[in-house]
C-alpha positions in Angstrom: 0.0 0.0 0.0 1.3 3.4 -0.9 0.1 6.5 1.0 0.5 10.1 -0.2 -0.3 12.8 2.4 -1.3 16.1 0.8 0.4 19.2 2.1 -2.8 21.2 2.7 -3.4 23.6 5.5 -7.2 23.6 5.3 -7.8 19.8 5.1 -6.4 16.5 6.1 -6.2 14.4 2.9 -4.3 11.2 2.1 -4.4 9.3 -1.2 -4.0 5.5 -0.9 -2.9 3.2 -3.7 -3.2 -0.6 -3.6 -2.6 -2.6 -6.8 -3.4 0.4 -9.0 -6.7 1.3 -7.2 -6.8 4.7 -5.6 -8.9 5.8 -2.6 -8.9 8.9 -0.6 -9.1 9.5 3.2 -10.3 13.1 3.8 -11.9 15.1 6.6 -13.6 17.4 4.1 -17.1 15.7 4.1 -16.9 15.0 7.9 -16.2 18.7 8.5 -19.0 19.6 6.1 -21.4 17.3 8.1 -20.5 19.2 11.3 -20.9 22.6 9.6 -24.3 21.6 8.2 -25.4 20.6 11.7 -24.4 24.0 13.0 -26.2 25.7 10.2 -29.3 23.5 10.6 -29.4 22.7 7.0 -27.7 20.8 4.2 -25.7 22.3 1.4 -25.9 20.0 -1.7 -24.0 22.4 -3.8 -21.1 22.5 -1.4 -21.2 18.8 -0.9 -21.0 18.3 -4.7 -18.1 20.7 -5.1 -16.1 19.0 -2.3 -16.8 15.6 -3.9 -15.6 17.0 -7.2 -12.3 18.2 -5.6 -11.8 14.7 -4.1 -12.4 13.1 -7.5 -10.0 15.5 -9.1 -7.3 14.6 -6.6 -7.8 10.9 -7.2 -7.6 11.4 -11.0 -4.4 13.4 -10.7 -2.8 10.8 -8.4 -3.8 8.0 -10.8 -2.3 9.9 -13.7 1.0 10.4 -11.9 0.7 14.0 -10.8 2.8 14.9 -7.7 -0.2 15.3 -5.4 2.1 15.2 -2.4 4.0 18.4 -3.4 3.6 21.6 -1.5 2.5 23.5 -4.6 -0.3 20.9 -5.2 -1.4 21.2 -1.6 -1.5 25.0 -1.9 -3.6 24.7 -5.1 -6.1 22.5 -3.2 -6.3 25.0 -0.4 -7.0 27.8 -2.9 -9.7 25.7 -4.6 -11.4 24.9 -1.3 -11.3 28.6 -0.3 -12.8 29.6 -3.6 -15.6 27.1 -3.3 -16.5 28.3 0.2 -16.4 32.0 -0.9 -18.6 31.4 -4.0 -21.3 29.1 -2.7 
C-alpha cells in the first residue's frame, strides 16, 4: 500500500494506492457534516463541489501527478477557499 499525504493547511487528505486502485481519506465531508449541523441545513452544492475536488485529486494521483507536493497542496487549499467563498 502506498500512501500520499497532501500538504494542505485547510484539510487532512491522504491518497492511498493498492494494486493500481486509488482511494482517498479526507476530513472534508466530515467537516461539512459538522458545519451543516451547526447551520441547521444541508448544502448539496457545497457537498457536490467537495466531492468533485476529491475526485480530481484521485484522478491526478492516478495519472502520476505529484499530489504530495507543497504546490499541489496550496492549489487544493486555494480551490477549497474559492468554493466556500462562492457558494
